[in-house]
Chimera marker file (.cmm) of the C-alpha trace (Angstrom):
<marker_set name="trace">
<marker id="1" x="10.115" y="28.495" z="-33.884" r="1" g="1" b="0" radius="0.5"/>
<marker id="2" x="10.481" y="24.624" z="-33.754" r="1" g="1" b="0" radius="0.5"/>
<marker id="3" x="9.013" y="22.701" z="-30.736" r="1" g="1" b="0" radius="0.5"/>
<marker id="4" x="10.936" y="19.675" z="-29.876" r="1" g="1" b="0" radius="0.5"/>
<marker id="5" x="9.334" y="16.326" z="-28.347" r="1" g="1" b="0" radius="0.5"/>
<marker id="6" x="11.073" y="16.885" z="-25.081" r="1" g="1" b="0" radius="0.5"/>
<marker id="7" x="9.442" y="20.405" z="-24.775" r="1" g="1" b="0" radius="0.5"/>
<marker id="8" x="6.574" y="19.878" z="-22.280" r="1" g="1" b="0" radius="0.5"/>
<marker id="9" x="3.715" y="22.280" z="-21.216" r="1" g="1" b="0" radius="0.5"/>
<marker id="10" x="4.221" y="24.023" z="-17.846" r="1" g="1" b="0" radius="0.5"/>
<marker id="11" x="2.349" y="22.520" z="-15.044" r="1" g="1" b="0" radius="0.5"/>
<marker id="12" x="0.294" y="24.750" z="-12.817" r="1" g="1" b="0" radius="0.5"/>
<marker id="13" x="1.770" y="25.607" z="-9.334" r="1" g="1" b="0" radius="0.5"/>
<marker id="14" x="0.137" y="23.915" z="-6.553" r="1" g="1" b="0" radius="0.5"/>
<marker id="15" x="-1.599" y="27.187" z="-5.233" r="1" g="1" b="0" radius="0.5"/>
<marker id="16" x="-3.372" y="27.553" z="-8.706" r="1" g="1" b="0" radius="0.5"/>
<marker id="17" x="-4.605" y="23.950" z="-8.892" r="1" g="1" b="0" radius="0.5"/>
<marker id="18" x="-8.074" y="23.081" z="-7.512" r="1" g="1" b="0" radius="0.5"/>
<marker id="19" x="-8.160" y="21.272" z="-4.153" r="1" g="1" b="0" radius="0.5"/>
<marker id="20" x="-9.777" y="17.885" z="-4.013" r="1" g="1" b="0" radius="0.5"/>
<marker id="21" x="-11.586" y="16.099" z="-1.463" r="1" g="1" b="0" radius="0.5"/>
<marker id="22" x="-12.200" y="12.309" z="-1.286" r="1" g="1" b="0" radius="0.5"/>
<marker id="23" x="-15.784" y="11.006" z="-0.254" r="1" g="1" b="0" radius="0.5"/>
<marker id="24" x="-15.812" y="7.413" z="0.964" r="1" g="1" b="0" radius="0.5"/>
<marker id="25" x="-19.030" y="5.702" z="0.459" r="1" g="1" b="0" radius="0.5"/>
<marker id="26" x="-20.780" y="2.339" z="1.274" r="1" g="1" b="0" radius="0.5"/>
<marker id="27" x="-23.652" y="0.845" z="-0.842" r="1" g="1" b="0" radius="0.5"/>
<marker id="28" x="-26.346" y="-1.155" z="0.623" r="1" g="1" b="0" radius="0.5"/>
<marker id="29" x="-28.181" y="-3.120" z="-2.091" r="1" g="1" b="0" radius="0.5"/>
<marker id="30" x="-30.175" y="-6.146" z="-2.467" r="1" g="1" b="0" radius="0.5"/>
<marker id="31" x="-27.744" y="-7.409" z="-5.266" r="1" g="1" b="0" radius="0.5"/>
<marker id="32" x="-24.374" y="-7.113" z="-6.401" r="1" g="1" b="0" radius="0.5"/>
<marker id="33" x="-23.577" y="-3.922" z="-8.603" r="1" g="1" b="0" radius="0.5"/>
<marker id="34" x="-20.997" y="-3.341" z="-11.252" r="1" g="1" b="0" radius="0.5"/>
<marker id="35" x="-18.870" y="-0.362" z="-11.545" r="1" g="1" b="0" radius="0.5"/>
<marker id="36" x="-20.215" y="0.909" z="-14.779" r="1" g="1" b="0" radius="0.5"/>
<marker id="37" x="-23.929" y="0.786" z="-13.449" r="1" g="1" b="0" radius="0.5"/>
<marker id="38" x="-22.744" y="2.652" z="-10.087" r="1" g="1" b="0" radius="0.5"/>
<marker id="39" x="-20.920" y="5.336" z="-12.207" r="1" g="1" b="0" radius="0.5"/>
<marker id="40" x="-23.945" y="5.996" z="-14.726" r="1" g="1" b="0" radius="0.5"/>
<marker id="41" x="-26.276" y="6.365" z="-11.662" r="1" g="1" b="0" radius="0.5"/>
<marker id="42" x="-24.067" y="8.743" z="-9.766" r="1" g="1" b="0" radius="0.5"/>
<marker id="43" x="-23.726" y="10.978" z="-12.953" r="1" g="1" b="0" radius="0.5"/>
<marker id="44" x="-27.449" y="10.802" z="-13.547" r="1" g="1" b="0" radius="0.5"/>
<marker id="45" x="-28.278" y="11.779" z="-10.227" r="1" g="1" b="0" radius="0.5"/>
<marker id="46" x="-25.810" y="14.677" z="-10.143" r="1" g="1" b="0" radius="0.5"/>
<marker id="47" x="-27.052" y="16.154" z="-13.697" r="1" g="1" b="0" radius="0.5"/>
<marker id="48" x="-30.652" y="15.837" z="-12.429" r="1" g="1" b="0" radius="0.5"/>
<marker id="49" x="-29.833" y="17.586" z="-9.204" r="1" g="1" b="0" radius="0.5"/>
<marker id="50" x="-27.309" y="20.111" z="-10.144" r="1" g="1" b="0" radius="0.5"/>
<marker id="51" x="-27.630" y="20.614" z="-13.812" r="1" g="1" b="0" radius="0.5"/>
<marker id="52" x="-24.926" y="20.768" z="-16.268" r="1" g="1" b="0" radius="0.5"/>
<marker id="53" x="-23.385" y="23.824" z="-14.644" r="1" g="1" b="0" radius="0.5"/>
<marker id="54" x="-23.322" y="22.605" z="-11.115" r="1" g="1" b="0" radius="0.5"/>
<marker id="55" x="-21.966" y="19.018" z="-12.240" r="1" g="1" b="0" radius="0.5"/>
<marker id="56" x="-19.098" y="20.785" z="-13.989" r="1" g="1" b="0" radius="0.5"/>
<marker id="57" x="-18.340" y="22.889" z="-10.811" r="1" g="1" b="0" radius="0.5"/>
<marker id="58" x="-18.132" y="19.718" z="-8.768" r="1" g="1" b="0" radius="0.5"/>
<marker id="59" x="-15.183" y="18.241" z="-10.772" r="1" g="1" b="0" radius="0.5"/>
<marker id="60" x="-16.643" y="14.821" z="-9.879" r="1" g="1" b="0" radius="0.5"/>
<marker id="61" x="-14.577" y="11.659" z="-10.535" r="1" g="1" b="0" radius="0.5"/>
<marker id="62" x="-15.460" y="8.137" z="-9.350" r="1" g="1" b="0" radius="0.5"/>
<marker id="63" x="-12.224" y="6.472" z="-8.879" r="1" g="1" b="0" radius="0.5"/>
<marker id="64" x="-12.201" y="3.067" z="-10.231" r="1" g="1" b="0" radius="0.5"/>
<marker id="65" x="-9.435" y="1.216" z="-8.698" r="1" g="1" b="0" radius="0.5"/>
<marker id="66" x="-10.774" y="1.945" z="-5.035" r="1" g="1" b="0" radius="0.5"/>
<marker id="67" x="-14.148" y="0.466" z="-5.788" r="1" g="1" b="0" radius="0.5"/>
<marker id="68" x="-14.468" y="-2.992" z="-4.134" r="1" g="1" b="0" radius="0.5"/>
<marker id="69" x="-17.486" y="-4.901" z="-5.608" r="1" g="1" b="0" radius="0.5"/>
<marker id="70" x="-17.358" y="-7.564" z="-2.770" r="1" g="1" b="0" radius="0.5"/>
<marker id="71" x="-17.768" y="-4.840" z="0.099" r="1" g="1" b="0" radius="0.5"/>
<marker id="72" x="-19.462" y="-2.299" z="-2.000" r="1" g="1" b="0" radius="0.5"/>
<marker id="73" x="-17.114" y="0.516" z="-0.844" r="1" g="1" b="0" radius="0.5"/>
<marker id="74" x="-15.328" y="3.092" z="-2.953" r="1" g="1" b="0" radius="0.5"/>
<marker id="75" x="-14.101" y="6.825" z="-3.266" r="1" g="1" b="0" radius="0.5"/>
<marker id="76" x="-15.436" y="9.816" z="-5.191" r="1" g="1" b="0" radius="0.5"/>
<marker id="77" x="-13.262" y="12.825" z="-5.909" r="1" g="1" b="0" radius="0.5"/>
<marker id="78" x="-14.616" y="16.142" z="-5.936" r="1" g="1" b="0" radius="0.5"/>
<marker id="79" x="-13.863" y="19.861" z="-5.533" r="1" g="1" b="0" radius="0.5"/>
<marker id="80" x="-13.464" y="20.944" z="-1.904" r="1" g="1" b="0" radius="0.5"/>
<marker id="81" x="-16.111" y="23.563" z="-2.464" r="1" g="1" b="0" radius="0.5"/>
<marker id="82" x="-18.591" y="21.235" z="-3.644" r="1" g="1" b="0" radius="0.5"/>
<marker id="83" x="-18.620" y="18.278" z="-1.091" r="1" g="1" b="0" radius="0.5"/>
<marker id="84" x="-22.123" y="19.020" z="0.292" r="1" g="1" b="0" radius="0.5"/>
<marker id="85" x="-23.717" y="19.120" z="-3.278" r="1" g="1" b="0" radius="0.5"/>
<marker id="86" x="-22.135" y="15.909" z="-4.179" r="1" g="1" b="0" radius="0.5"/>
<marker id="87" x="-23.239" y="14.163" z="-0.967" r="1" g="1" b="0" radius="0.5"/>
<marker id="88" x="-26.831" y="15.573" z="-1.603" r="1" g="1" b="0" radius="0.5"/>
<marker id="89" x="-26.754" y="14.029" z="-4.923" r="1" g="1" b="0" radius="0.5"/>
<marker id="90" x="-25.539" y="10.694" z="-3.695" r="1" g="1" b="0" radius="0.5"/>
<marker id="91" x="-28.532" y="10.645" z="-1.113" r="1" g="1" b="0" radius="0.5"/>
<marker id="92" x="-30.857" y="10.914" z="-3.827" r="1" g="1" b="0" radius="0.5"/>
<marker id="93" x="-30.170" y="7.768" z="-5.444" r="1" g="1" b="0" radius="0.5"/>
<marker id="94" x="-32.731" y="5.203" z="-4.565" r="1" g="1" b="0" radius="0.5"/>
<marker id="95" x="-32.424" y="2.672" z="-7.467" r="1" g="1" b="0" radius="0.5"/>
<marker id="96" x="-29.877" y="1.572" z="-9.806" r="1" g="1" b="0" radius="0.5"/>
<marker id="97" x="-31.452" y="-0.262" z="-12.770" r="1" g="1" b="0" radius="0.5"/>
<marker id="98" x="-34.154" y="-2.404" z="-10.929" r="1" g="1" b="0" radius="0.5"/>
<marker id="99" x="-31.947" y="-2.804" z="-7.679" r="1" g="1" b="0" radius="0.5"/>
<marker id="100" x="-32.905" y="-0.876" z="-4.628" r="1" g="1" b="0" radius="0.5"/>
<marker id="101" x="-29.916" y="0.913" z="-3.083" r="1" g="1" b="0" radius="0.5"/>
<marker id="102" x="-28.769" y="3.156" z="-0.339" r="1" g="1" b="0" radius="0.5"/>
<marker id="103" x="-25.418" y="4.933" z="-0.670" r="1" g="1" b="0" radius="0.5"/>
<marker id="104" x="-24.222" y="5.810" z="2.787" r="1" g="1" b="0" radius="0.5"/>
<marker id="105" x="-21.336" y="8.527" z="3.004" r="1" g="1" b="0" radius="0.5"/>
<marker id="106" x="-18.655" y="7.200" z="5.432" r="1" g="1" b="0" radius="0.5"/>
<marker id="107" x="-16.855" y="10.503" z="5.536" r="1" g="1" b="0" radius="0.5"/>
<marker id="108" x="-14.684" y="12.976" z="3.577" r="1" g="1" b="0" radius="0.5"/>
<marker id="109" x="-10.748" y="13.218" z="3.612" r="1" g="1" b="0" radius="0.5"/>
<marker id="110" x="-8.266" y="15.044" z="1.797" r="1" g="1" b="0" radius="0.5"/>
<marker id="111" x="-6.058" y="12.265" z="0.428" r="1" g="1" b="0" radius="0.5"/>
<marker id="112" x="-6.726" y="8.905" z="-0.907" r="1" g="1" b="0" radius="0.5"/>
<marker id="113" x="-4.248" y="7.499" z="1.502" r="1" g="1" b="0" radius="0.5"/>
<marker id="114" x="-5.893" y="9.003" z="4.523" r="1" g="1" b="0" radius="0.5"/>
<marker id="115" x="-9.280" y="7.911" z="3.378" r="1" g="1" b="0" radius="0.5"/>
<marker id="116" x="-8.482" y="4.326" z="2.959" r="1" g="1" b="0" radius="0.5"/>
<marker id="117" x="-6.939" y="4.312" z="6.364" r="1" g="1" b="0" radius="0.5"/>
<marker id="118" x="-9.796" y="5.957" z="8.153" r="1" g="1" b="0" radius="0.5"/>
<marker id="119" x="-12.852" y="4.429" z="6.423" r="1" g="1" b="0" radius="0.5"/>
<marker id="120" x="-11.474" y="1.149" z="4.744" r="1" g="1" b="0" radius="0.5"/>
<marker id="121" x="-9.219" y="0.099" z="7.654" r="1" g="1" b="0" radius="0.5"/>
<marker id="122" x="-6.433" y="-0.299" z="5.230" r="1" g="1" b="0" radius="0.5"/>
<marker id="123" x="-3.040" y="-0.984" z="7.142" r="1" g="1" b="0" radius="0.5"/>
<marker id="124" x="0.133" y="0.575" z="5.571" r="1" g="1" b="0" radius="0.5"/>
<marker id="125" x="3.423" y="-1.288" z="6.287" r="1" g="1" b="0" radius="0.5"/>
<marker id="126" x="5.178" y="1.904" z="7.313" r="1" g="1" b="0" radius="0.5"/>
<marker id="127" x="2.973" y="2.052" z="10.433" r="1" g="1" b="0" radius="0.5"/>
<marker id="128" x="4.763" y="-0.926" z="11.653" r="1" g="1" b="0" radius="0.5"/>
<marker id="129" x="8.317" y="-0.024" z="10.815" r="1" g="1" b="0" radius="0.5"/>
<marker id="130" x="8.512" y="2.752" z="13.280" r="1" g="1" b="0" radius="0.5"/>
<link id1="1" id2="2" r="1" g="1" b="0" radius="0.2"/>
<link id1="2" id2="3" r="1" g="1" b="0" radius="0.2"/>
<link id1="3" id2="4" r="1" g="1" b="0" radius="0.2"/>
<link id1="4" id2="5" r="1" g="1" b="0" radius="0.2"/>
<link id1="5" id2="6" r="1" g="1" b="0" radius="0.2"/>
<link id1="6" id2="7" r="1" g="1" b="0" radius="0.2"/>
<link id1="7" id2="8" r="1" g="1" b="0" radius="0.2"/>
<link id1="8" id2="9" r="1" g="1" b="0" radius="0.2"/>
<link id1="9" id2="10" r="1" g="1" b="0" radius="0.2"/>
<link id1="10" id2="11" r="1" g="1" b="0" radius="0.2"/>
<link id1="11" id2="12" r="1" g="1" b="0" radius="0.2"/>
<link id1="12" id2="13" r="1" g="1" b="0" radius="0.2"/>
<link id1="13" id2="14" r="1" g="1" b="0" radius="0.2"/>
<link id1="14" id2="15" r="1" g="1" b="0" radius="0.2"/>
<link id1="15" id2="16" r="1" g="1" b="0" radius="0.2"/>
<link id1="16" id2="17" r="1" g="1" b="0" radius="0.2"/>
<link id1="17" id2="18" r="1" g="1" b="0" radius="0.2"/>
<link id1="18" id2="19" r="1" g="1" b="0" radius="0.2"/>
<link id1="19" id2="20" r="1" g="1" b="0" radius="0.2"/>
<link id1="20" id2="21" r="1" g="1" b="0" radius="0.2"/>
<link id1="21" id2="22" r="1" g="1" b="0" radius="0.2"/>
<link id1="22" id2="23" r="1" g="1" b="0" radius="0.2"/>
<link id1="23" id2="24" r="1" g="1" b="0" radius="0.2"/>
<link id1="24" id2="25" r="1" g="1" b="0" radius="0.2"/>
<link id1="25" id2="26" r="1" g="1" b="0" radius="0.2"/>
<link id1="26" id2="27" r="1" g="1" b="0" radius="0.2"/>
<link id1="27" id2="28" r="1" g="1" b="0" radius="0.2"/>
<link id1="28" id2="29" r="1" g="1" b="0" radius="0.2"/>
<link id1="29" id2="30" r="1" g="1" b="0" radius="0.2"/>
<link id1="30" id2="31" r="1" g="1" b="0" radius="0.2"/>
<link id1="31" id2="32" r="1" g="1" b="0" radius="0.2"/>
<link id1="32" id2="33" r="1" g="1" b="0" radius="0.2"/>
<link id1="33" id2="34" r="1" g="1" b="0" radius="0.2"/>
<link id1="34" id2="35" r="1" g="1" b="0" radius="0.2"/>
<link id1="35" id2="36" r="1" g="1" b="0" radius="0.2"/>
<link id1="36" id2="37" r="1" g="1" b="0" radius="0.2"/>
<link id1="37" id2="38" r="1" g="1" b="0" radius="0.2"/>
<link id1="38" id2="39" r="1" g="1" b="0" radius="0.2"/>
<link id1="39" id2="40" r="1" g="1" b="0" radius="0.2"/>
<link id1="40" id2="41" r="1" g="1" b="0" radius="0.2"/>
<link id1="41" id2="42" r="1" g="1" b="0" radius="0.2"/>
<link id1="42" id2="43" r="1" g="1" b="0" radius="0.2"/>
<link id1="43" id2="44" r="1" g="1" b="0" radius="0.2"/>
<link id1="44" id2="45" r="1" g="1" b="0" radius="0.2"/>
<link id1="45" id2="46" r="1" g="1" b="0" radius="0.2"/>
<link id1="46" id2="47" r="1" g="1" b="0" radius="0.2"/>
<link id1="47" id2="48" r="1" g="1" b="0" radius="0.2"/>
<link id1="48" id2="49" r="1" g="1" b="0" radius="0.2"/>
<link id1="49" id2="50" r="1" g="1" b="0" radius="0.2"/>
<link id1="50" id2="51" r="1" g="1" b="0" radius="0.2"/>
<link id1="51" id2="52" r="1" g="1" b="0" radius="0.2"/>
<link id1="52" id2="53" r="1" g="1" b="0" radius="0.2"/>
<link id1="53" id2="54" r="1" g="1" b="0" radius="0.2"/>
<link id1="54" id2="55" r="1" g="1" b="0" radius="0.2"/>
<link id1="55" id2="56" r="1" g="1" b="0" radius="0.2"/>
<link id1="56" id2="57" r="1" g="1" b="0" radius="0.2"/>
<link id1="57" id2="58" r="1" g="1" b="0" radius="0.2"/>
<link id1="58" id2="59" r="1" g="1" b="0" radius="0.2"/>
<link id1="59" id2="60" r="1" g="1" b="0" radius="0.2"/>
<link id1="60" id2="61" r="1" g="1" b="0" radius="0.2"/>
<link id1="61" id2="62" r="1" g="1" b="0" radius="0.2"/>
<link id1="62" id2="63" r="1" g="1" b="0" radius="0.2"/>
<link id1="63" id2="64" r="1" g="1" b="0" radius="0.2"/>
<link id1="64" id2="65" r="1" g="1" b="0" radius="0.2"/>
<link id1="65" id2="66" r="1" g="1" b="0" radius="0.2"/>
<link id1="66" id2="67" r="1" g="1" b="0" radius="0.2"/>
<link id1="67" id2="68" r="1" g="1" b="0" radius="0.2"/>
<link id1="68" id2="69" r="1" g="1" b="0" radius="0.2"/>
<link id1="69" id2="70" r="1" g="1" b="0" radius="0.2"/>
<link id1="70" id2="71" r="1" g="1" b="0" radius="0.2"/>
<link id1="71" id2="72" r="1" g="1" b="0" radius="0.2"/>
<link id1="72" id2="73" r="1" g="1" b="0" radius="0.2"/>
<link id1="73" id2="74" r="1" g="1" b="0" radius="0.2"/>
<link id1="74" id2="75" r="1" g="1" b="0" radius="0.2"/>
<link id1="75" id2="76" r="1" g="1" b="0" radius="0.2"/>
<link id1="76" id2="77" r="1" g="1" b="0" radius="0.2"/>
<link id1="77" id2="78" r="1" g="1" b="0" radius="0.2"/>
<link id1="78" id2="79" r="1" g="1" b="0" radius="0.2"/>
<link id1="79" id2="80" r="1" g="1" b="0" radius="0.2"/>
<link id1="80" id2="81" r="1" g="1" b="0" radius="0.2"/>
<link id1="81" id2="82" r="1" g="1" b="0" radius="0.2"/>
<link id1="82" id2="83" r="1" g="1" b="0" radius="0.2"/>
<link id1="83" id2="84" r="1" g="1" b="0" radius="0.2"/>
<link id1="84" id2="85" r="1" g="1" b="0" radius="0.2"/>
<link id1="85" id2="86" r="1" g="1" b="0" radius="0.2"/>
<link id1="86" id2="87" r="1" g="1" b="0" radius="0.2"/>
<link id1="87" id2="88" r="1" g="1" b="0" radius="0.2"/>
<link id1="88" id2="89" r="1" g="1" b="0" radius="0.2"/>
<link id1="89" id2="90" r="1" g="1" b="0" radius="0.2"/>
<link id1="90" id2="91" r="1" g="1" b="0" radius="0.2"/>
<link id1="91" id2="92" r="1" g="1" b="0" radius="0.2"/>
<link id1="92" id2="93" r="1" g="1" b="0" radius="0.2"/>
<link id1="93" id2="94" r="1" g="1" b="0" radius="0.2"/>
<link id1="94" id2="95" r="1" g="1" b="0" radius="0.2"/>
<link id1="95" id2="96" r="1" g="1" b="0" radius="0.2"/>
<link id1="96" id2="97" r="1" g="1" b="0" radius="0.2"/>
<link id1="97" id2="98" r="1" g="1" b="0" radius="0.2"/>
<link id1="98" id2="99" r="1" g="1" b="0" radius="0.2"/>
<link id1="99" id2="100" r="1" g="1" b="0" radius="0.2"/>
<link id1="100" id2="101" r="1" g="1" b="0" radius="0.2"/>
<link id1="101" id2="102" r="1" g="1" b="0" radius="0.2"/>
<link id1="102" id2="103" r="1" g="1" b="0" radius="0.2"/>
<link id1="103" id2="104" r="1" g="1" b="0" radius="0.2"/>
<link id1="104" id2="105" r="1" g="1" b="0" radius="0.2"/>
<link id1="105" id2="106" r="1" g="1" b="0" radius="0.2"/>
<link id1="106" id2="107" r="1" g="1" b="0" radius="0.2"/>
<link id1="107" id2="108" r="1" g="1" b="0" radius="0.2"/>
<link id1="108" id2="109" r="1" g="1" b="0" radius="0.2"/>
<link id1="109" id2="110" r="1" g="1" b="0" radius="0.2"/>
<link id1="110" id2="111" r="1" g="1" b="0" radius="0.2"/>
<link id1="111" id2="112" r="1" g="1" b="0" radius="0.2"/>
<link id1="112" id2="113" r="1" g="1" b="0" radius="0.2"/>
<link id1="113" id2="114" r="1" g="1" b="0" radius="0.2"/>
<link id1="114" id2="115" r="1" g="1" b="0" radius="0.2"/>
<link id1="115" id2="116" r="1" g="1" b="0" radius="0.2"/>
<link id1="116" id2="117" r="1" g="1" b="0" radius="0.2"/>
<link id1="117" id2="118" r="1" g="1" b="0" radius="0.2"/>
<link id1="118" id2="119" r="1" g="1" b="0" radius="0.2"/>
<link id1="119" id2="120" r="1" g="1" b="0" radius="0.2"/>
<link id1="120" id2="121" r="1" g="1" b="0" radius="0.2"/>
<link id1="121" id2="122" r="1" g="1" b="0" radius="0.2"/>
<link id1="122" id2="123" r="1" g="1" b="0" radius="0.2"/>
<link id1="123" id2="124" r="1" g="1" b="0" radius="0.2"/>
<link id1="124" id2="125" r="1" g="1" b="0" radius="0.2"/>
<link id1="125" id2="126" r="1" g="1" b="0" radius="0.2"/>
<link id1="126" id2="127" r="1" g="1" b="0" radius="0.2"/>
<link id1="127" id2="128" r="1" g="1" b="0" radius="0.2"/>
<link id1="128" id2="129" r="1" g="1" b="0" radius="0.2"/>
<link id1="129" id2="130" r="1" g="1" b="0" radius="0.2"/>
</marker_set>
């Protein structure tokens, strides 16, 4: 049997894929933070709080293109059953390096678009065309 380059693996049906939730957060800090420092701190806190097995169940992903260094807001994607565990691990973060921080969870949404609309006050041009 010869595989062609055009042969692609089958994708999972939507009922078999894991459901995601998007957690919108705002950081209050004394100084500006970089995205890399933030990601390292979130992973470190989650690993300390939940352990390796618990962290793997969260399916955690800090979304880079939603983080705004100026306003210190962004989105984190996680599994829909693990939202409270991720929120708790975010609440445990008190310092990132030498900088004292507080991470406030603004809310949880099912899609990135809805999260941006609700929590970041992003306006979509489609809202004005109808």
